C-alpha positions as CSV (number, residue, x, y, z in Angstrom):
1,X,17.4,-7.1,13.8
2,X,14.6,-6.5,11.3
3,X,12.3,-6.2,14.1
4,X,14.1,-3.7,15.9
5,X,14.8,-1.8,12.9
6,X,11.2,-1.6,12.0
7,X,10.2,-0.3,15.4
8,X,12.8,2.4,15.1
9,X,11.5,3.4,11.5
10,X,8.2,3.7,13.2
11,X,9.5,5.9,15.8
12,X,8.4,3.1,18.4
13,X,11.7,2.6,20.0
14,X,10.1,2.0,23.3
15,X,8.9,-1.3,22.2
16,X,12.6,-2.7,21.4
17,X,13.6,-5.4,23.7
18,X,10.1,-6.0,25.2
19,X,7.6,-8.7,25.0
20,X,5.9,-7.0,22.1
21,X,9.0,-7.5,19.8
22,X,8.6,-11.3,20.5
23,X,5.1,-11.3,19.1
24,X,6.2,-9.5,15.7
25,X,6.6,-11.6,12.8
26,X,9.0,-11.3,9.8
27,X,7.8,-12.9,6.5
28,X,9.2,-13.1,3.2
29,X,6.2,-13.0,0.8
30,X,6.5,-14.1,-2.7
31,X,5.1,-11.9,-5.4
32,X,1.4,-12.8,-6.0
33,X,0.6,-14.5,-2.7
34,X,-1.9,-12.7,-0.5
35,X,-0.5,-10.9,2.4
36,X,-2.6,-12.4,5.6
37,X,-1.7,-12.6,9.2
38,X,-1.0,-16.0,10.6
39,X,-2.7,-15.4,13.8
40,X,-6.5,-15.0,13.3
41,X,-7.2,-13.7,16.8
42,X,-6.4,-10.1,15.7
43,X,-5.5,-8.2,12.5
44,X,-2.0,-7.3,12.4
45,X,-0.6,-4.0,11.0
46,X,1.7,-4.6,8.1
47,X,5.0,-2.9,7.6
48,X,6.8,-3.2,4.3
49,X,10.3,-3.7,5.1
50,X,11.3,-4.3,1.6
51,X,9.3,-4.4,-1.7
52,X,5.8,-3.2,-2.5
53,X,2.2,-4.3,-2.5
54,X,-0.9,-3.7,-4.5
55,X,-4.2,-3.1,-2.4
56,X,-7.5,-3.7,-3.8
57,X,-10.3,-2.5,-1.6
58,X,-13.9,-3.6,-2.5
59,X,-16.7,-1.3,-2.0
60,X,-20.1,-2.4,-0.7
61,X,-21.2,-2.6,-4.5
62,X,-18.1,-5.0,-5.2
63,X,-16.2,-2.4,-7.2
64,X,-12.4,-2.8,-6.8
65,X,-10.3,0.3,-5.8
66,X,-6.5,-0.1,-6.4
67,X,-3.7,1.6,-4.3
68,X,-0.4,0.8,-3.8
69,X,2.3,0.8,-1.1
70,X,6.2,0.6,-1.1
71,X,9.1,0.2,1.2
72,X,8.5,1.9,4.5
73,X,4.9,2.1,4.4
74,X,2.6,0.6,7.1
75,X,-1.0,-0.3,6.7
76,X,-4.0,-1.9,8.7
77,X,-3.1,0.1,11.8
78,X,-6.6,1.0,12.9
79,X,-7.6,-2.5,12.0
80,X,-5.1,-4.1,14.2
81,X,-7.1,-2.9,17.2
82,X,-10.2,-4.7,16.2
83,X,-11.3,-7.3,18.7
84,X,-12.9,-9.4,15.8
85,X,-13.0,-9.3,12.1
86,X,-15.3,-10.6,9.7
87,X,-13.9,-12.9,6.9
88,X,-15.0,-14.9,3.9
89,X,-13.1,-16.9,1.3
90,X,-12.3,-13.9,-0.9
91,X,-11.3,-11.0,1.4
92,X,-9.5,-10.3,4.7
93,X,-11.6,-7.4,5.8
94,X,-15.2,-6.5,6.6
95,X,-15.8,-4.7,3.4
96,X,-13.1,-6.6,1.5
97,X,-9.4,-5.9,0.9
98,X,-7.0,-8.0,-0.9
99,X,-3.3,-7.4,-0.6
100,X,-0.8,-8.6,-3.0
101,X,3.0,-8.1,-3.1
102,X,3.9,-6.7,-6.6
103,X,7.4,-8.3,-6.2
104,X,9.0,-10.7,-3.7
105,X,8.6,-8.6,-0.3
106,X,9.6,-8.7,3.3
107,X,6.5,-7.9,5.5
108,X,6.8,-7.3,9.0
109,X,3.6,-8.0,11.2
110,X,2.8,-6.0,14.2
111,X,0.0,-7.1,16.5
112,X,-0.5,-3.6,17.8
113,X,-3.7,-4.3,19.4
114,X,-1.7,-6.6,21.9
115,X,-0.3,-3.6,23.5
116,X,-3.5,-2.7,25.2
117,X,-3.2,-5.9,27.2
118,X,0.5,-5.6,28.0
119,X,2.4,-3.9,30.9
120,X,4.9,-1.5,29.4
121,X,6.8,1.5,30.3
122,X,5.7,4.7,28.5
123,X,2.6,2.7,27.4
124,X,0.6,6.2,27.0
125,X,3.5,7.7,24.9
126,X,3.6,4.5,22.7
127,X,-0.2,4.8,22.1
128,X,-0.1,8.4,21.3
129,X,2.6,7.6,18.7
130,X,0.3,4.8,17.1
131,X,-2.6,7.3,17.0
132,X,-0.3,9.7,14.8
133,X,0.8,6.7,12.6
134,X,-3.0,5.9,12.1
135,X,-3.7,9.4,11.1
136,X,-1.0,9.6,8.7
137,X,-2.0,6.3,7.0
138,X,-5.6,7.8,6.7
139,X,-4.2,10.9,5.3
140,X,-2.3,8.9,2.6
141,X,-5.5,7.0,1.7
142,X,-7.3,10.6,1.3
143,X,-4.6,11.9,-0.5
144,X,-5.0,9.2,-3.2
145,X,-8.6,9.8,-3.8
146,X,-8.4,13.7,-3.6
147,X,-5.6,13.3,-6.2
148,X,-8.0,11.5,-8.4
149,X,-10.4,14.3,-8.2
150,X,-7.8,17.2,-8.6
151,X,-5.5,15.9,-11.3
152,X,-6.1,15.2,-14.8
153,X,-5.8,11.8,-16.1
154,X,-2.4,12.4,-17.4
155,X,-1.1,13.9,-14.4
156,X,-2.6,11.1,-12.2
157,X,-0.7,8.3,-14.3
158,X,2.4,10.3,-14.1
159,X,2.4,10.7,-10.3
160,X,1.4,6.9,-9.9
161,X,4.3,5.9,-12.0
162,X,6.6,8.4,-10.1
163,X,5.7,6.5,-6.8
164,X,6.0,2.8,-7.9
165,X,7.6,2.8,-11.4
166,X,5.4,0.1,-12.6
167,X,1.5,-0.1,-12.8
168,X,0.2,-3.7,-13.0
169,X,-3.1,-5.1,-14.1
170,X,-4.3,-8.2,-16.2
171,X,-5.4,-6.1,-19.0
172,X,-5.8,-2.3,-20.1
173,X,-9.5,-2.4,-19.5
174,X,-8.7,-3.8,-15.8
175,X,-6.2,-0.9,-15.4
176,X,-8.8,1.5,-16.5
177,X,-11.1,0.3,-13.9
178,X,-8.3,0.4,-11.3
179,X,-7.4,4.1,-12.0
180,X,-11.2,4.9,-12.2
181,X,-10.4,6.2,-15.7
182,X,-12.2,6.1,-19.1
183,X,-10.7,3.2,-21.2
184,X,-10.5,5.2,-24.6
185,X,-8.8,8.0,-22.8
186,X,-6.2,5.8,-20.8
187,X,-5.5,4.0,-24.3
188,X,-4.9,7.4,-25.9
189,X,-2.6,8.6,-23.1
190,X,-0.5,5.3,-22.9
191,X,-0.1,5.4,-26.7
192,X,1.1,8.8,-26.5
193,X,3.6,8.3,-23.7
194,X,4.8,4.9,-25.5
195,X,5.3,6.9,-28.8
196,X,7.4,9.3,-26.8
197,X,9.7,6.4,-25.5
198,X,8.6,7.4,-21.9
199,X,6.9,4.2,-20.8
200,X,6.6,0.4,-22.2
201,X,3.7,-1.6,-21.7
202,X,2.5,-5.0,-22.1
203,X,-1.3,-5.8,-21.5
204,X,-2.2,-4.0,-18.5
205,X,1.5,-3.7,-17.2
206,X,2.8,0.0,-17.6
207,X,6.6,0.8,-16.7
208,X,8.8,3.6,-16.9
209,X,11.2,3.1,-19.9
210,X,13.4,6.3,-19.7
211,X,13.5,8.0,-16.2
212,X,15.2,11.3,-17.8
213,X,12.6,11.6,-20.4
214,X,9.8,10.7,-17.8
215,X,10.8,13.4,-15.3
216,X,11.5,16.1,-18.0
217,X,7.9,15.5,-19.4
218,X,6.4,15.2,-15.9
219,X,7.9,18.6,-15.0
220,X,6.5,20.1,-18.2
221,X,3.0,19.0,-17.5
222,X,3.0,20.0,-13.9
223,X,3.9,23.7,-15.1
């Protein structure tokens, strides 16, 4: 049922009750455990059926860039068509991407690359839909980085909290690196929001305390 529901949510109903559905895998992944595919032949796309994950993408210089995905999001679509992937003990992609559930989550793994080898009705239509899904995924990634350039630090924090409700890092210093934000400015903003009873924080963990106050202040800032 989870597999068919996932395909339906992705607008890939053509794959329901086909051999592809048998290749899909549903896993309950505990918070903190790295999200990896069980079959190393090809990278699988990951659909978050329930829960949320933190994605840490490492640049060639080794700098970590943090983004978040929630229920209904899919990622690693383009990578699932790669014939080979480079791995090392620390990362699961060529340049390095660590993916951790922020809470106990249900992840559906889709070996989309296998579609190229299968005999399917409406195969061309399915591939067109996957191209669209890939484009939407890349647009979300671009929106994150563009948002970092367009919005002020305070607006960016509020938008991040609005999406995921809790931002997590081991320390405030680590959080500042993840958000690409000056540490002193981040501490000032967090102190301000905490004094207003909008957020609570413990180390690098920041959560919304009062939703009504949060949205009232967010609306005021965005005007």
